[in-house]
C-alpha positions, 0 to 999 in steps of 0.5 A: 892595044898597049895592054896587049903589047905589055901582056905579050912582052911579059909572057915572052920575058917570063918564058925566056927566064924559065928557059934560062933557069932550066939551063942553069942547074945546081950540081951537088958537090960530094967531094972537094976534089971535084972542085979543087984547083983554080977558079976565076971570076968577079967578086961583088959587094965589097968596097964599091963594086965588082973586082976580079977574084981568084979562088984556089981550092985545095983537096984538103979543105983549104982555100985561098982567095986573091982580089985587088982588095987583098987576100984571104984564106980559110976552110971548106966543108961539104954539107948537103951538096953545098960547100960551106966556107969560113974565112980564117982572115975575117971570120966570115962564112958563106957558101959556094954552090956549083952550077952547070949551064951550057956545059960550063961549070960555075961556082957561085958564092954568097957570103956574110955582109952581102958579098957574092962572086961568080967563078969559073975554071980557066981553060986548061 
């Protein structure tokens, strides 16, 4: 009986995961103007845990980020629908990928050294 319950629960969790993944779709970025402005969220993987993170994206390919750990800045470019970044402050690089889920746009960052962030634009 317990195998049956485990199998059913496994199917339910698998289906729920598929449903969530289908609602969360990548949106290609072709122009930085479509993501310019202020983004806020959480930065993870630096100095022990998650911290608040604010990212300001300029239409000219510049960016500035602020967290309790300090601030940094650098450049952005679009490559195959994904935003590539390089920090002038640390020299590290990574990507920002735009997703849309339930009508909300989310930028997900993956950087060198295991740093990551999930950001959204504050309501205007």
